[in-house]
C-alpha positions as CSV (number, residue, x, y, z in Angstrom):
1,M,-54.1,-17.3,-61.1
2,R,-56.9,-14.4,-60.8
3,R,-58.9,-17.2,-58.7
4,A,-55.9,-17.5,-56.2
5,H,-55.4,-13.8,-56.0
6,R,-59.3,-13.4,-55.1
7,H,-59.1,-15.8,-52.7
8,G,-56.1,-14.0,-50.9
9,V,-58.1,-10.7,-51.1
10,H,-61.1,-12.6,-49.5
11,S,-58.7,-13.9,-46.5
12,L,-57.4,-10.5,-46.0
13,R,-61.1,-9.1,-45.7
14,I,-62.0,-11.8,-43.3
15,K,-58.7,-11.2,-41.0
16,L,-59.6,-7.5,-40.9
17,T,-63.1,-8.5,-40.1
18,A,-62.3,-11.0,-37.2
19,A,-59.8,-8.4,-35.7
20,N,-62.5,-5.8,-35.4
21,V,-64.9,-8.3,-34.1
22,F,-62.4,-9.6,-31.7
23,L,-61.3,-6.1,-30.3
24,L,-64.7,-4.9,-29.8
25,A,-65.9,-8.3,-27.9
26,L,-62.6,-7.7,-25.6
27,G,-64.0,-4.1,-25.1
28,I,-67.6,-5.4,-24.5
29,V,-66.2,-8.0,-22.0
30,V,-64.3,-5.6,-20.2
31,A,-66.9,-2.8,-20.1
32,T,-69.6,-5.6,-18.9
33,A,-67.4,-7.0,-16.1
34,V,-66.3,-3.6,-14.6
35,S,-70.0,-2.4,-14.9
36,L,-71.1,-5.4,-13.0
37,M,-68.7,-5.5,-10.6
38,G,-69.5,-1.9,-9.7
39,M,-72.9,-2.4,-9.6
40,R,-72.7,-5.5,-7.0
41,H,-70.1,-3.6,-5.3
42,Y,-72.8,-0.6,-5.0
43,L,-75.7,-2.8,-4.0
44,L,-73.5,-5.0,-1.5
45,G,-72.3,-1.8,0.2
46,Q,-76.1,-0.8,0.6
47,V,-76.8,-4.3,2.0
48,D,-74.1,-3.9,4.6
49,A,-74.4,-0.7,5.5
50,Q,-78.0,-1.6,6.6
51,L,-76.8,-4.7,8.4
52,T,-74.0,-2.7,10.0
53,K,-76.2,-0.1,11.0
54,M,-78.4,-2.5,12.9
55,R,-75.7,-4.4,14.8
56,D,-74.3,-1.1,15.6
57,S,-77.8,0.1,17.1
58,L,-78.2,-3.4,18.9
59,G,-74.7,-3.6,20.4
60,S,-75.1,0.2,21.6
61,S,-78.3,-0.1,23.5
62,Q,-76.9,-2.5,25.8
63,L,-80.2,-4.7,25.9
64,T,-80.0,-8.3,27.3
65,M,-82.1,-11.4,25.8
66,R,-84.8,-10.8,28.5
67,E,-85.2,-7.4,27.6
68,I,-85.6,-7.9,23.9
69,D,-88.0,-10.9,24.4
70,S,-90.4,-8.2,26.4
71,L,-93.0,-7.1,24.4
72,S,-92.2,-3.6,25.4
73,V,-89.1,-3.9,22.9
74,L,-90.6,-5.5,20.1
75,S,-92.1,-2.2,18.6
76,V,-88.5,-0.8,18.8
77,I,-86.9,-3.3,17.4
78,S,-89.6,-3.6,14.4
79,D,-88.9,0.0,13.9
80,R,-85.3,0.1,13.7
81,Y,-85.2,-3.4,11.5
82,S,-88.0,-4.3,9.4
83,L,-87.8,-8.0,9.6
84,Q,-90.1,-11.0,9.9
85,V,-89.3,-13.1,13.0
86,T,-91.5,-15.7,12.0
87,D,-91.7,-16.9,8.3
88,A,-92.7,-20.2,6.6
89,R,-91.0,-19.5,3.7
90,P,-87.3,-21.6,3.5
91,A,-85.9,-18.2,2.1
92,P,-87.2,-15.0,3.6
93,D,-85.7,-11.9,2.7
94,S,-84.6,-11.0,6.3
95,I,-83.6,-13.3,9.4
96,F,-83.5,-12.2,12.8
97,A,-82.1,-14.8,15.3
98,A,-80.8,-15.2,19.0
99,V,-78.5,-18.0,19.7
100,D,-76.3,-18.5,22.8
101,G,-72.4,-19.0,22.9
102,E,-72.8,-22.6,21.4
103,G,-74.8,-21.4,18.7
104,T,-78.1,-23.1,19.8
105,V,-81.0,-20.9,18.5
106,L,-82.9,-19.2,21.3
107,T,-86.7,-18.7,21.5
108,L,-87.5,-15.5,20.8
109,F,-91.1,-13.2,21.7
110,G,-92.6,-16.9,22.9
111,I,-92.3,-18.1,19.4
112,R,-90.4,-21.4,18.3
113,P,-87.3,-20.7,16.0
114,T,-88.2,-21.2,12.3
115,E,-86.0,-23.2,9.6
116,A,-84.9,-20.1,8.3
117,Q,-83.4,-19.2,11.8
118,H,-82.0,-22.6,12.3
119,G,-80.3,-22.4,9.1
120,L,-78.8,-19.1,9.8
121,A,-77.2,-20.4,12.9
122,D,-76.0,-23.4,10.9
123,A,-74.6,-21.4,8.4
124,V,-72.8,-19.1,10.5
125,R,-71.4,-22.0,13.0
126,D,-69.4,-19.9,15.1
127,P,-71.1,-16.3,16.2
128,R,-68.1,-15.2,18.1
129,A,-65.9,-14.7,15.0
130,L,-68.6,-13.3,13.3
131,A,-69.6,-10.9,15.6
132,V,-65.8,-9.9,15.7
133,D,-65.7,-9.1,11.8
134,S,-65.8,-5.7,10.9
135,G,-68.5,-6.0,8.4
136,P,-71.0,-8.8,7.1
137,R,-69.8,-11.7,5.1
138,D,-71.6,-14.3,2.8
139,V,-73.5,-17.1,4.0
140,S,-75.8,-19.7,2.5
141,V,-79.1,-20.5,4.1
142,H,-80.8,-23.4,2.6
143,G,-79.2,-23.0,-0.7
144,A,-80.2,-19.2,-0.8
145,A,-77.2,-16.3,-0.4
146,Y,-77.4,-13.9,2.6
147,R,-75.3,-11.4,3.7
148,A,-75.0,-11.8,7.8
149,T,-73.6,-10.0,10.8
150,A,-73.9,-10.8,14.6
151,T,-73.6,-8.6,17.8
152,R,-73.2,-9.9,21.4
153,L,-75.3,-8.7,24.1
154,P,-74.2,-7.9,27.7
155,D,-75.6,-11.4,28.9
156,G,-73.4,-13.1,26.1
157,T,-76.3,-13.9,23.6
158,Y,-75.5,-13.3,20.1
159,I,-78.2,-11.6,17.7
160,L,-77.6,-12.7,14.1
161,L,-78.9,-10.6,11.5
162,A,-79.0,-11.6,7.7
163,T,-80.2,-10.3,4.5
164,S,-81.0,-11.9,1.3
165,T,-78.8,-11.2,-1.7
166,E,-81.0,-13.4,-4.3
167,G,-82.5,-10.6,-5.8
168,L,-79.0,-8.7,-6.1
169,H,-77.7,-11.8,-7.8
170,K,-80.6,-12.2,-9.8
171,G,-80.5,-8.8,-11.0
172,I,-76.8,-8.8,-11.9
173,A,-77.7,-12.1,-14.0
174,K,-80.3,-10.4,-16.0
175,A,-77.9,-7.2,-16.5
176,L,-75.2,-9.7,-17.7
177,K,-77.8,-11.4,-20.2
178,L,-78.6,-8.1,-21.6
179,D,-75.2,-7.0,-22.0
180,V,-74.5,-10.5,-23.9
181,A,-77.4,-10.0,-26.1
182,V,-76.7,-6.4,-26.7
183,G,-73.2,-7.3,-27.1
184,T,-73.6,-10.0,-29.6
185,L,-76.0,-7.7,-31.4
186,L,-73.3,-5.2,-31.8
187,L,-70.8,-7.8,-32.8
188,A,-72.9,-9.0,-35.6
189,L,-73.6,-5.4,-36.7
190,L,-69.9,-4.5,-36.6
191,A,-69.0,-7.8,-38.5
192,C,-71.6,-6.6,-41.5
193,L,-70.4,-3.2,-41.4
194,T,-66.8,-4.2,-41.4
195,L,-67.5,-6.7,-44.2
196,F,-69.1,-4.1,-46.3
197,S,-66.6,-1.3,-45.5
198,V,-63.6,-3.3,-46.2
199,R,-65.0,-4.7,-49.4
200,R,-65.5,-1.3,-50.8
201,R,-62.0,0.0,-49.5
202,M,-60.2,-3.0,-51.0
203,R,-62.1,-2.7,-54.4
204,P,-59.2,-0.5,-56.1
205,L,-57.2,-3.6,-54.7
206,E,-59.2,-6.3,-56.6
207,D,-59.3,-3.8,-59.9
208,M,-55.4,-4.0,-59.6
209,V,-55.6,-7.8,-59.6
210,E,-57.8,-7.6,-62.5
211,T,-55.8,-5.3,-64.6
212,S,-52.6,-7.6,-63.8
213,S,-54.2,-10.5,-64.8
214,A,-55.3,-8.6,-68.1
215,I,-51.8,-7.5,-68.6
216,A,-50.6,-10.9,-68.1
217,E,-52.8,-12.2,-70.9
218,G,-51.6,-9.7,-73.1
219,D,-53.8,-6.6,-72.9
220,L,-51.3,-4.1,-72.4
221,T,-53.4,-1.2,-72.6
222,R,-55.4,-2.2,-69.4
223,R,-55.2,0.5,-66.7
224,V,-56.5,0.4,-62.9
225,P,-59.5,2.7,-62.9
226,S,-60.1,5.0,-59.9
227,S,-62.7,4.3,-57.4
228,H,-65.3,6.3,-56.3
229,H,-64.1,7.0,-52.8
230,P,-60.5,6.6,-53.2
231,T,-58.2,6.9,-49.8
232,Q,-55.0,8.6,-50.5
233,E,-52.7,5.7,-50.1
234,V,-54.7,3.7,-52.4
235,E,-54.8,6.5,-54.8
236,Q,-50.9,6.8,-54.7
237,L,-50.7,3.1,-55.2
238,R,-52.9,3.5,-58.2
239,L,-51.4,6.0,-59.6
240,A,-47.9,4.8,-59.3
241,L,-49.2,1.5,-60.8
242,N,-50.4,2.6,-63.6
243,S,-47.4,4.7,-64.3
244,M,-45.2,1.7,-64.3
245,L,-47.7,0.0,-66.7
246,H,-47.7,2.8,-68.9
247,Q,-43.8,2.5,-68.8
248,V,-43.8,-1.5,-69.1
249,E,-46.4,-1.0,-72.2
250,T,-43.9,1.8,-73.9
251,A,-40.7,-0.4,-73.5
252,Y,-42.6,-3.5,-74.6
253,R,-43.8,-1.5,-77.8
254,T,-40.6,-0.1,-78.3
255,R,-38.7,-3.9,-78.2
256,E,-41.4,-5.2,-80.6
257,R,-41.0,-1.8,-82.9
258,S,-36.9,-2.4,-82.8
259,A,-37.4,-6.0,-83.4
260,A,-39.6,-5.4,-86.3
261,Q,-37.0,-2.7,-87.7
262,L,-34.1,-5.1,-87.0
263,R,-35.7,-7.5,-89.0
264,R,-36.6,-5.4,-91.6
265,F,-33.1,-3.9,-91.5
266,V,-31.3,-7.2,-92.0
267,A,-33.5,-8.4,-95.0
268,D,-33.1,-5.2,-96.6
269,A,-29.4,-5.4,-95.9
270,S,-29.2,-9.1,-97.1
271,H,-31.0,-8.0,-100.4
272,E,-28.9,-5.0,-100.7
273,L,-25.4,-7.2,-100.7
274,R,-27.1,-10.0,-102.7
275,T,-27.0,-7.9,-105.9
276,P,-23.4,-6.9,-106.2
277,L,-22.4,-10.4,-104.7
278,S,-24.5,-12.0,-107.5
279,A,-23.0,-9.6,-110.3
280,I,-19.5,-10.5,-109.0
281,R,-20.4,-14.0,-109.0
282,G,-21.7,-14.1,-112.5
283,Y,-18.6,-12.2,-114.1
284,L,-16.3,-14.6,-112.1
285,Q,-18.3,-17.6,-113.7
286,L,-17.7,-15.9,-117.2
287,L,-14.1,-15.4,-116.5
288,E,-13.7,-19.0,-115.1
289,Q,-15.8,-20.8,-118.0
290,G,-13.5,-18.6,-120.4
291,M,-16.5,-16.7,-122.1
292,L,-14.9,-13.5,-122.1
293,V,-12.4,-13.8,-124.7
294,E,-11.8,-10.5,-126.0
295,P,-9.5,-8.0,-123.9
296,G,-12.1,-5.4,-124.0
297,E,-14.7,-7.7,-122.6
298,R,-12.4,-8.7,-119.8
299,R,-11.8,-5.3,-118.9
300,R,-15.3,-4.5,-118.7
301,A,-16.0,-7.3,-116.2
302,W,-13.1,-6.5,-114.3
303,D,-14.1,-2.5,-114.3
304,R,-17.8,-3.9,-113.3
305,M,-16.6,-6.2,-110.6
306,N,-14.6,-3.4,-108.9
307,G,-17.5,-1.1,-109.1
308,E,-19.8,-3.9,-107.5
309,V,-17.1,-4.3,-104.8
310,D,-16.9,-0.4,-104.1
311,R,-20.7,-0.5,-103.7
312,M,-20.4,-3.2,-101.2
313,G,-17.7,-1.2,-99.4
314,R,-20.1,2.0,-99.3
315,L,-23.1,0.2,-97.9
316,V,-20.8,-1.6,-95.1
317,D,-19.4,1.7,-94.2
318,E,-22.7,3.0,-93.8
319,L,-24.1,0.2,-91.9
320,L,-21.4,0.6,-89.6
321,T,-22.2,4.3,-89.3
322,L,-25.9,3.7,-88.6
323,A,-24.6,0.9,-86.1
324,R,-22.5,3.1,-84.4
325,L,-25.0,6.0,-84.1
326,D,-27.7,3.4,-82.9
327,Q,-25.2,2.8,-79.8
328,R,-24.9,6.5,-79.1
329,P,-21.1,7.1,-79.8
330,E,-19.3,9.8,-77.6
331,L,-19.0,12.8,-79.6
332,R,-15.8,14.7,-79.7
333,L,-17.7,18.1,-79.1
334,R,-16.3,21.7,-79.6
335,N,-17.4,24.9,-80.9
336,V,-17.6,24.2,-84.8
337,D,-18.5,27.1,-87.4
338,V,-21.5,25.6,-89.3
339,S,-21.3,28.7,-92.0
340,R,-18.0,27.3,-93.0
341,L,-19.1,23.8,-93.3
342,V,-22.3,25.1,-95.4
343,R,-19.9,26.8,-97.6
344,D,-17.4,23.8,-98.1
345,A,-20.5,21.7,-98.9
346,A,-21.8,24.1,-101.5
347,Q,-18.0,24.3,-103.1
348,D,-18.2,20.5,-103.5
349,L,-21.3,20.6,-105.0
350,R,-20.3,23.2,-107.6
351,A,-16.8,21.0,-108.1
352,Q,-18.8,18.0,-108.9
353,Q,-21.6,19.4,-110.8
354,P,-20.5,22.8,-112.5
355,G,-23.9,23.3,-114.1
356,R,-26.1,23.2,-111.1
357,P,-27.3,26.7,-109.7
358,V,-26.2,26.5,-105.9
359,T,-27.1,29.4,-103.5
360,V,-25.7,30.1,-100.1
361,E,-27.5,31.8,-97.3
362,A,-25.1,32.0,-94.1
363,D,-23.9,35.4,-93.4
364,G,-21.4,35.6,-90.8
365,A,-20.1,32.7,-88.1
366,V,-22.5,30.6,-86.7
367,L,-21.1,28.5,-83.9
368,V,-22.2,25.2,-82.2
369,W,-21.3,23.1,-79.8
370,A,-20.9,19.7,-82.0
371,D,-18.6,17.1,-83.5
372,E,-17.5,18.5,-86.6
373,S,-17.1,15.3,-88.6
374,G,-20.7,14.4,-87.6
375,L,-22.2,17.7,-88.9
376,R,-19.7,17.3,-92.1
377,Q,-21.2,13.9,-92.7
378,V,-24.8,15.5,-92.5
379,L,-24.2,17.9,-95.0
380,G,-22.5,15.8,-97.0
381,N,-25.3,13.2,-97.1
382,L,-27.6,15.8,-97.5
383,V,-25.7,17.3,-100.9
384,A,-25.1,13.6,-102.2
385,N,-29.1,13.3,-101.6
386,V,-29.8,16.2,-103.9
387,R,-27.0,15.0,-106.5
388,T,-28.3,11.6,-106.9
389,H,-32.1,12.1,-107.0
390,T,-32.4,15.6,-109.0
391,A,-31.0,16.5,-112.3
392,A,-27.8,18.4,-112.5
393,D,-29.3,21.9,-113.8
394,V,-31.8,21.7,-110.7
395,P,-31.4,24.5,-108.5
396,V,-30.2,24.3,-105.1
397,R,-30.4,26.5,-101.9
398,L,-28.3,26.2,-98.5
399,A,-29.6,28.2,-95.7
400,L,-28.4,28.7,-92.2
401,E,-30.2,30.9,-89.3
402,R,-29.8,31.1,-85.6
403,A,-32.9,32.3,-83.7
404,D,-34.5,31.4,-80.5
405,G,-31.4,29.3,-79.0
406,V,-31.3,27.2,-82.1
407,V,-29.3,26.8,-85.3
408,R,-31.5,26.0,-88.5
409,L,-29.9,24.5,-91.2
410,S,-31.8,23.7,-94.5
411,V,-31.0,22.2,-98.0
412,E,-33.6,22.6,-100.6
413,D,-33.8,21.8,-104.1
414,K,-36.3,22.3,-106.8
415,G,-36.6,18.8,-108.2
416,P,-40.1,16.9,-108.8
417,G,-40.6,16.4,-104.9
418,L,-42.0,13.4,-103.0
419,G,-45.5,12.4,-102.2
420,A,-46.9,12.3,-98.8
421,E,-46.5,8.5,-98.3
422,D,-42.9,8.4,-99.7
423,A,-42.4,11.4,-97.4
424,A,-43.4,9.8,-94.3
425,R,-40.8,6.9,-95.0
426,V,-38.1,9.2,-96.2
427,F,-36.0,8.6,-93.0
428,D,-36.6,4.7,-93.0
429,R,-33.2,2.5,-93.8
430,F,-33.2,1.3,-97.5
431,F,-35.8,3.1,-98.7
432,R,-35.6,4.9,-102.1
433,A,-38.5,6.6,-103.6
434,G,-39.7,5.1,-106.8
435,G,-36.8,2.6,-106.7
436,G,-33.9,5.2,-107.2
437,A,-30.3,5.2,-107.3
438,G,-28.3,4.6,-103.9
439,S,-28.2,2.8,-100.7
440,G,-31.3,4.1,-99.0
441,L,-29.2,5.1,-95.8
442,G,-28.2,8.6,-96.7
443,L,-31.1,10.2,-94.9
444,A,-31.5,7.4,-92.4
445,I,-27.5,8.4,-91.1
446,V,-28.6,12.1,-91.2
447,Q,-31.6,11.5,-88.7
448,G,-29.2,9.7,-86.5
449,A,-26.2,11.8,-86.3
450,V,-28.7,15.3,-85.9
451,R,-30.5,13.2,-82.9
452,A,-26.8,12.3,-81.4
453,H,-26.4,16.0,-81.2
454,G,-29.6,16.5,-79.4
455,G,-31.4,17.9,-82.6
456,E,-34.1,17.5,-84.8
457,V,-34.5,16.8,-88.7
458,S,-37.6,17.3,-91.1
459,V,-38.6,17.4,-94.5
460,R,-41.3,19.5,-96.4
461,T,-42.1,18.2,-100.0
462,A,-44.6,18.1,-102.3
463,P,-45.0,16.5,-105.8
464,G,-43.7,18.8,-108.2
465,E,-42.4,21.5,-105.4
466,G,-39.3,20.3,-104.4
467,L,-37.6,18.7,-101.2
468,E,-36.5,20.9,-98.2
469,V,-34.6,18.8,-95.5
470,A,-34.4,21.1,-92.4
471,V,-31.6,20.3,-89.4
472,T,-32.6,21.8,-86.0
473,L,-29.5,21.8,-83.6
474,P,-29.4,23.3,-80.3
475,A,-27.1,26.4,-79.9
476,R,-24.7,26.2,-77.1
477,P,-22.9,29.2,-75.6
478,T,-19.4,29.7,-77.1
479,G,-16.6,28.2,-74.4
480,C,-18.8,25.5,-73.3
481,E,-16.4,22.5,-71.9
């Protein structure tokens, strides 16, 4: 899976590089085309301007062929248009030729026409059309490119003027080659820089892929590391992904912890229920086999079975209470005077154990927005815990105070206390310090009920210093609906 992800990242990198190279190549092609076209247009404009100037000069001079052929005007033509009338080369830079109306090349200055002059006449074919054109045009003389124009003399002779554009085309070709070479170098450089930049910019994405793969393999603690040069979007994505991974890890740990607690809860509940069931089954077998003959023995067995049934009933009721608290039941909230509940709990304890010193520290009414039955159960379980695990003459103190927007209720005894290890597990379900009496669910129910009210419960104890259970509830203003 990781290899597939990496392949996808590399493909995206190549696509981004190809897109950048393509855009630059397109820009280079357009820029080269525009620059070469502009250069060609400028150079051809200069050539055409020179040819047009010479043509207009000859046309306005009203010279005849005979006058041109005279030696007296040769210097004038040479001054105005620097052309070689005789040239043994097949493609001279300039060609000056005189033709008649049929296109036949005429002898000029007593010199026979050159091959270049014949070639120009053949390329023009119709000097009349060329003479009436507003500007020069392209012709090919023996395979060489020329710009040619013509003018008609008063005697009907046509003068053909041509200038080679081979140098211009060669210059453009060289410029094109240079542009291609430079453009290729720029494209290669851009491709390398883009690959490096994209690799560096996409490193956080690769880290995310590696982190996801590691988490899929079971390492829930992995997080996406921060890059050295993060971009805003990638950093936001990294923070969001790490936040999501933290929530996933927390949810997974919570589920595992809940599953472990459920397994332990089921095992403990099975064990607690097995004990009274085994006792009841044993007495029933004795009765069935007729081994309990005396009325007193039968009565004791009957009382013993009723006691185990009551024990199972209380255990089932407590389990149902815990299950209901785990489901966050809807509380019937109203203003409750906690001081009245504390005095009622102290009075019940005095009635059950008249010899136990009970101190109540609760002056005046202390109202909280709570469920009265839930708070009564909290106090009842705390008092029952004291009654079950301490001697009947151990002093007990019930204190209630309101401060800093909270109500603090504490039940403290002067019993033997608990060690640090037992104190850490005192709210675990079915936990009984030293294997004492009770179901081990009382304080677990207290914790569940207090948390349902949005409060907290804690213990303070040490061996030989007694046990204090403190309940902190948020105080609500009177009249809350």
